[in-house]
Every structure is written in structure tokens, then in C-alpha cells.
C-alpha positions as CSV (number, residue, x, y, z in Angstrom):
1,M,-16.7,24.6,0.7
2,E,-15.1,21.9,2.9
3,F,-17.1,19.9,5.5
4,R,-15.2,18.8,8.6
5,L,-16.3,16.9,11.7
6,S,-14.6,17.2,15.1
7,D,-13.3,14.2,17.0
8,K,-16.2,14.6,19.5
9,S,-18.7,13.8,16.8
10,L,-16.9,11.7,14.2
11,L,-15.3,9.1,16.6
12,P,-18.5,8.2,18.5
13,A,-20.4,8.0,15.2
14,L,-17.9,5.6,13.7
15,I,-17.9,3.4,16.8
16,A,-21.7,3.4,16.9
17,L,-21.9,2.5,13.2
18,L,-19.2,-0.2,13.6
19,L,-21.1,-1.8,16.5
20,L,-24.4,-1.7,14.6
21,G,-22.8,-3.2,11.5
22,S,-21.2,-5.9,13.6
23,C,-24.5,-6.8,15.2
24,I,-26.3,-7.0,11.8
25,S,-23.4,-9.1,10.4
26,L,-23.8,-11.6,13.2
27,A,-27.5,-11.8,12.9
28,V,-28.0,-11.9,9.1
29,G,-27.0,-14.7,6.7
30,A,-28.3,-18.0,5.3
31,M,-29.6,-18.7,8.9
32,T,-31.3,-15.6,10.3
33,I,-30.8,-15.3,14.1
34,G,-32.8,-13.0,16.3
35,W,-31.0,-10.2,18.3
36,R,-31.6,-11.9,21.7
37,D,-30.4,-15.3,20.3
38,V,-27.2,-13.7,19.0
39,L,-26.2,-12.6,22.5
40,A,-27.4,-15.8,24.1
41,G,-25.7,-17.9,21.4
42,L,-22.3,-16.1,21.9
43,M,-22.5,-16.5,25.6
44,Q,-23.4,-20.2,25.3
45,W,-20.5,-20.7,22.9
46,S,-18.0,-18.8,25.2
47,W,-19.2,-20.2,28.5
48,P,-21.3,-23.4,28.0
49,G,-23.9,-23.8,30.7
50,I,-23.8,-20.2,31.8
51,L,-27.4,-19.5,30.7
52,D,-30.5,-21.1,32.2
53,Q,-32.4,-20.8,29.0
54,D,-32.1,-23.3,26.2
55,V,-30.2,-22.0,23.2
56,P,-30.2,-24.1,20.0
57,E,-26.8,-25.7,19.7
58,Q,-26.5,-24.7,16.0
59,Y,-26.8,-21.0,16.9
60,A,-23.8,-21.2,19.2
61,L,-21.8,-23.1,16.7
62,V,-22.7,-20.8,13.7
63,L,-22.0,-17.7,15.8
64,G,-18.8,-18.8,17.5
65,E,-17.1,-20.8,14.8
66,I,-18.3,-19.1,11.6
67,R,-19.8,-15.6,11.9
68,L,-17.7,-14.2,14.8
69,P,-14.3,-15.0,13.2
70,R,-15.6,-13.9,9.8
71,L,-16.7,-10.6,11.3
72,L,-13.4,-10.0,13.1
73,L,-11.4,-10.9,9.9
74,G,-13.5,-8.5,7.9
75,L,-12.8,-5.7,10.4
76,I,-9.0,-6.5,10.3
77,V,-8.7,-6.9,6.5
78,G,-10.8,-3.7,5.9
79,G,-8.8,-1.8,8.4
80,T,-5.5,-3.1,6.9
81,L,-6.4,-2.2,3.3
82,S,-7.7,1.3,4.3
83,V,-4.6,2.2,6.5
84,C,-2.3,0.9,3.8
85,G,-4.2,2.9,1.2
86,A,-4.0,6.1,3.3
87,V,-0.3,5.8,3.9
88,M,0.5,5.0,0.3
89,Q,-1.4,8.0,-0.9
90,G,0.6,10.1,1.5
91,M,3.9,8.5,0.5
92,F,3.2,8.9,-3.3
93,R,1.4,12.2,-2.7
94,N,-1.2,10.8,-5.1
95,P,-4.9,10.2,-4.5
96,L,-5.0,7.3,-7.0
97,A,-2.6,5.1,-5.0
98,E,-4.2,1.9,-3.6
99,P,-3.0,-1.6,-3.1
100,G,-5.4,-3.2,-5.6
101,I,-5.0,-0.5,-8.4
102,I,-1.2,-0.3,-8.6
103,G,-0.6,-4.0,-8.5
104,I,0.4,-4.6,-4.9
105,S,-2.5,-7.0,-4.1
106,S,-1.6,-8.8,-7.4
107,G,2.0,-9.2,-6.2
108,A,0.7,-10.6,-2.9
109,A,-1.6,-12.9,-4.8
110,V,1.3,-14.5,-6.7
111,G,3.1,-15.2,-3.5
112,A,0.1,-16.8,-1.9
113,G,-0.7,-18.7,-5.1
114,I,2.7,-20.4,-4.9
115,V,1.8,-21.8,-1.5
116,L,-1.8,-22.8,-2.5
117,V,-0.6,-24.7,-5.7
118,F,2.8,-25.9,-4.8
119,G,2.2,-26.7,-1.1
120,G,3.2,-30.3,-1.7
121,V,6.6,-29.4,-3.1
122,L,7.2,-27.1,-0.2
123,S,6.3,-29.8,2.2
124,V,9.0,-32.0,0.7
125,W,11.6,-29.3,0.9
126,L,10.7,-28.3,4.5
127,G,10.2,-31.8,5.7
128,A,9.2,-32.0,9.4
129,F,9.2,-28.2,9.6
130,Y,6.3,-27.9,7.2
131,E,3.6,-28.8,9.7
132,K,5.0,-26.3,12.2
133,L,5.4,-23.5,9.7
134,Q,2.3,-24.1,7.6
135,W,0.3,-21.3,9.3
136,L,3.1,-18.9,8.5
137,L,3.9,-19.8,4.9
138,L,0.9,-18.1,3.2
139,P,1.2,-14.7,4.8
140,A,5.0,-14.8,4.4
141,F,5.0,-15.6,0.7
142,A,2.1,-13.1,0.1
143,S,4.0,-10.3,2.0
144,T,7.1,-11.0,0.0
145,G,5.2,-10.6,-3.2
146,A,3.5,-7.4,-2.0
147,I,6.9,-5.8,-1.0
148,M,8.4,-6.6,-4.3
149,A,5.4,-5.2,-6.2
150,T,5.5,-2.0,-4.0
151,W,9.2,-1.5,-4.7
152,L,8.7,-1.9,-8.4
153,V,5.9,0.6,-8.5
154,Y,8.0,3.0,-6.4
155,I,11.0,2.8,-8.7
156,L,9.2,2.7,-12.0
157,G,6.9,5.5,-10.9
158,D,9.8,7.9,-10.5
159,R,9.7,7.4,-6.7
160,G,5.9,8.2,-6.7
161,R,6.2,11.5,-8.6
162,S,4.8,10.3,-12.0
163,V,1.1,9.3,-11.9
164,V,1.2,7.9,-15.5
165,M,4.2,5.7,-14.8
166,M,2.8,4.6,-11.5
167,L,-0.5,3.5,-13.1
168,L,1.3,1.8,-16.0
169,A,3.6,0.0,-13.6
170,G,0.6,-1.2,-11.7
171,I,-1.0,-2.4,-15.0
172,A,2.2,-4.3,-16.0
173,I,2.5,-5.9,-12.5
174,S,-1.1,-6.9,-12.5
175,A,-0.7,-8.4,-16.0
176,L,2.4,-10.4,-15.0
177,A,0.6,-11.5,-11.9
178,G,-2.4,-12.6,-13.9
179,A,-0.2,-14.6,-16.2
180,A,1.5,-16.3,-13.2
181,L,-1.8,-17.1,-11.6
182,G,-3.1,-18.5,-14.9
183,M,-0.1,-20.8,-15.1
184,F,-0.7,-21.8,-11.5
185,A,-4.4,-22.6,-12.3
186,Y,-3.3,-24.7,-15.3
187,V,-1.2,-27.0,-13.2
188,A,-3.3,-26.9,-10.0
189,T,-5.4,-29.8,-8.8
190,D,-9.2,-29.5,-8.8
191,T,-9.3,-28.6,-5.1
192,A,-6.5,-26.0,-5.4
193,L,-8.1,-24.5,-8.6
194,R,-11.5,-24.1,-6.8
195,D,-9.8,-22.5,-3.8
196,M,-7.8,-20.1,-6.1
197,T,-10.9,-19.1,-8.1
198,M,-12.8,-18.1,-5.0
199,W,-9.7,-16.5,-3.4
200,Q,-9.0,-14.3,-6.5
201,L,-12.5,-12.9,-6.3
202,G,-12.1,-12.0,-2.7
203,S,-13.9,-13.7,0.1
204,L,-14.0,-14.0,3.9
205,S,-15.5,-17.5,3.9
206,G,-12.3,-19.1,4.9
207,A,-12.1,-17.2,8.2
208,T,-10.7,-19.2,11.1
209,W,-9.5,-18.2,14.6
210,T,-5.9,-18.9,13.5
211,S,-6.2,-16.5,10.6
212,V,-7.9,-13.9,12.8
213,L,-5.1,-14.1,15.4
214,V,-2.2,-14.0,12.9
215,T,-3.7,-11.3,10.7
216,G,-4.8,-9.2,13.7
217,F,-1.3,-9.4,15.2
218,I,0.3,-8.3,12.0
219,F,-2.2,-5.5,11.5
220,A,-1.8,-4.2,15.0
221,I,2.0,-4.0,14.7
222,S,2.1,-2.5,11.2
223,A,-0.6,0.0,11.9
224,G,0.9,1.0,15.2
225,L,4.4,1.6,13.6
226,L,2.8,3.6,10.7
227,W,0.8,5.7,13.2
228,A,4.0,6.4,15.1
229,R,5.3,8.0,11.9
230,A,2.2,10.1,11.4
231,N,4.0,13.5,11.9
232,D,6.7,12.4,9.4
233,L,4.0,11.5,6.9
234,N,2.4,14.9,7.4
235,A,5.7,16.6,6.7
236,L,6.1,14.4,3.5
237,L,2.9,15.9,2.2
238,L,4.8,19.2,1.9
239,G,7.3,17.6,-0.5
240,E,10.5,15.6,0.0
241,S,12.7,18.7,0.1
242,D,10.6,20.4,2.8
243,A,10.4,17.2,4.8
244,R,14.2,16.9,4.8
245,H,14.5,20.4,6.1
246,L,12.1,19.5,8.9
247,G,14.5,16.7,9.9
248,V,12.6,13.7,8.3
249,D,14.7,10.8,7.0
250,V,12.7,10.6,3.8
251,I,14.5,7.5,2.3
252,G,14.2,5.6,5.6
253,L,10.6,6.6,6.0
254,K,9.7,5.3,2.5
255,R,11.6,2.1,3.0
256,Q,9.7,1.5,6.3
257,I,6.4,2.3,4.6
258,I,7.1,-0.1,1.7
259,V,8.1,-3.0,4.1
260,L,5.2,-2.5,6.6
261,N,2.6,-2.0,3.8
262,G,3.9,-5.1,2.0
263,I,3.7,-7.2,5.2
264,A,0.3,-6.0,6.1
265,V,-1.3,-6.2,2.6
266,G,0.3,-9.6,2.1
267,A,-1.2,-10.9,5.3
268,A,-4.6,-9.5,4.4
269,V,-4.6,-10.9,0.9
270,S,-3.4,-14.3,2.1
271,V,-6.6,-14.8,4.1
272,S,-9.2,-12.9,2.1
273,G,-8.0,-12.9,-1.5
274,I,-7.9,-9.8,-3.7
275,I,-10.4,-7.2,-2.4
276,G,-10.1,-4.0,-4.3
277,F,-11.0,-0.3,-3.9
278,V,-11.4,-0.4,-0.1
279,G,-8.0,1.3,0.3
280,L,-9.0,3.9,-2.3
281,V,-12.4,4.9,-1.1
282,V,-12.1,5.0,2.6
283,P,-9.1,7.4,3.0
284,H,-10.8,9.9,0.8
285,I,-14.0,9.8,2.8
286,V,-12.0,10.3,6.0
287,R,-10.1,13.2,4.5
288,L,-13.4,14.9,3.6
289,L,-14.7,14.4,7.1
290,R,-11.6,15.0,9.2
291,G,-8.8,16.4,7.0
292,P,-5.4,15.0,5.8
293,D,-3.7,14.8,9.2
294,H,-2.3,11.3,9.4
295,R,-2.6,11.3,13.2
296,Y,-6.4,11.0,12.7
297,L,-6.5,9.7,9.1
298,I,-4.8,6.4,10.0
299,P,-7.0,5.3,13.0
300,Y,-10.2,6.6,11.4
301,S,-9.5,4.9,8.2
302,A,-9.0,1.6,10.1
303,L,-12.5,2.0,11.7
304,L,-14.3,3.1,8.5
305,G,-12.5,0.4,6.4
306,G,-13.5,-2.3,8.8
307,L,-17.1,-1.0,8.8
308,L,-17.2,-0.8,4.9
309,L,-15.9,-4.4,4.4
310,T,-18.2,-5.7,7.1
311,V,-21.2,-4.2,5.4
312,A,-20.1,-5.4,2.0
313,D,-19.6,-8.9,3.4
314,T,-23.1,-8.9,5.0
315,I,-24.6,-7.9,1.6
316,A,-22.6,-10.6,-0.2
317,R,-23.9,-13.2,2.3
318,S,-27.5,-12.1,2.2
319,V,-28.4,-11.0,-1.3
320,F,-28.5,-14.6,-2.8
321,A,-28.7,-16.6,0.4
322,P,-28.0,-19.4,1.0
323,A,-25.6,-18.9,-1.9
324,E,-22.8,-16.4,-1.3
325,M,-21.4,-13.7,-3.6
326,P,-17.6,-13.0,-3.3
327,V,-17.2,-9.8,-1.4
328,G,-14.6,-8.5,-3.9
329,I,-17.5,-8.1,-6.4
330,I,-19.4,-5.8,-3.9
331,T,-16.4,-3.6,-3.2
332,A,-15.6,-3.3,-6.9
333,L,-19.2,-2.2,-7.6
334,L,-18.8,0.4,-4.9
335,G,-15.3,1.5,-5.7
336,A,-15.0,1.4,-9.5
337,P,-17.3,4.4,-10.0
338,F,-15.4,6.3,-7.3
339,F,-12.1,5.6,-9.0
340,L,-13.5,6.8,-12.4
341,F,-14.6,10.0,-10.6
342,L,-11.1,10.5,-9.2
343,L,-9.6,9.9,-12.7
344,W,-12.0,12.5,-14.1
345,Q,-10.9,15.0,-11.4
346,Q,-7.2,14.3,-12.0
347,R,-7.3,14.1,-15.8
348,Q,-5.5,17.5,-16.4
349,Q,-2.7,16.6,-13.9
350,I,-2.3,13.1,-15.4
351,F,-2.2,14.2,-19.0
């Protein structure tokens, strides 16, 4: 028996939960801020002097410079990983496809690790252009690594038709990426090593307004272009042959998905590190609630993915406050049992 929700009930519920989760995220942390002070602090930060009442200066600074960009980055990264996971599962026609599991996030991590560790060498090569391009280097290198990893998984996995080969390709890519990152860690400075360690575990602690704007722009463009191909993705679910008969340029569609997913995942990984299982869990929940139609699956996955990562980050900041747990640990604890459940369901098809 299948359970489906209509747009009239699902969309308002997602928006309401997203707003509630955002408010809790702004209020909770090492410094607990009351509900009224959250609104007053944000207004004071946005428009100094607009309020007659006195708001502690630290509230405005914490909310405007730390928690608000961190909240927005969590919404963007969660939405990016969920949308990319949903589209990859449609392209591979496989419920186990997810950026973290099949090695795409690891490929992005290698690209980003090059910038983190060898930034000094790049500054010498680029000279005066380094300062101007510094904000672009991390997402550019990470996106390149993600695109290369996606292409390898696509080719080695018999163009997505072989589940075993796809998973093995992901394991091999993750192993190679782990070796490369280990080599980077060996030659890195103490500061770069500390940054890489936290970054590999997944964290939103480095959120800045620049990272929010850059990642948000890439997410909006990538998700918009993927959503524009929703009907073609629906046709692809019927099989490549049937999709061609319906007039879909299957090869062109897959190439576009690989490039857009690589760019989006690379940008997300470059600012948050490796955060696994969000792109696996969220699309499945949306399919259970609304069905497999990509016209709804993509936007609803973006909303639910942002909500899930926001909640996970709030837990990570609150459980051991004032210390902070990497959010990648929370998503792994939530997603790994779900992945094992999917493997159990798919065991006859895989073997």
C-alpha cells in the first residue's frame, strides 16, 4: 500500500517545518538566544538603530555574522546534495546512487584538497590573479574532481546499468581519493592539516557570506537547469530505448546531468566538506510522499534536504555545546542504517 500526499498538504508542511527548523537553528547553540531576541538581533544587525529597545551587541553579531550565513549555507548544501542525489538516481535508474556513496564527493574532496594544501604554489603560478580568483579556485577545483568521478562511475558502471560495477567503481574512487588526501595531509602545514581534518568530516562552521552567495548562485542555476529537464528525466525512467522513442536526446541529457551535478556537488563539498547520505535518504522520502515525478521530486528534495541538514547541524552544535560535532557524523548516523536497509531490499537484484 502506497502513501501519497497532495501538493496542497505536502508543500505547506515542508515550508512550515523549514521555517520552524530555521528559527530553532538561529536560537540554539553555545549561546542560547530567546525568540524575541533572535528577531530583534537580526533587525539590529540589518538596520542598526532601527529599534528603540537595547539589544546586546553580541546577539546581533552572532546572529548576523555566524548563525544566519551558517543556516543559509546548510539550506543550500542540503538542497544541492538532495537534488543531485535525486537526479543521479533517475539517471542511473538505481536507488543506491548518491554523491557520497559512489565516490563523487570524494572526487570533489581531492580537487578541493589541492587548493587547501597547495594554495601557496597556485599563488606563485597565478601571480597577481590569485587574489582576484581565490574565491573561485576552491569550487572550481572541487567541481572538476566531481565531474571526473561522475564520468568514471558512469563508464565503469556500464552507463549506470550495473549496480555491482557502479558500487565497486565508487569504492575504488573513494580509495584513490583517500590515498590522495592522505598524501596531502602528509605534506600539509599544521593549519592546513587541521582545516582538512575538520573539512573531511563535514562541517558548516566555515560559513561566510561569500560562500553563501557563490554556492547559492551555483545551486540556483544547476537546480533550475535540471528541473527544466524534469520531463526528460521522467522519460528516462522508462528506459533509454523508450526515452529515445519519445524524442529525448539521452546522451546529451546524461552529459548535462554529469556536468551540472559535478559543478553543484563540487561547490557544495568545497564549502562544507564531505557530508554523506543526505542525497540518498531525502529523495526516497520524497518519492514515498509524492511519487517519482521529477517535476515535484526535484523542488521537494531541495526543501527537505535543506531541512534535514539544518536539523542535523543544530544537533551537532547543541549536543556537546560549547564544543561542536562535525555534521557529517550526524548525517552518517542517520543515513547508514537507511543505506543498509536499501541494500537488503536490493540484494536479489544486485547479486
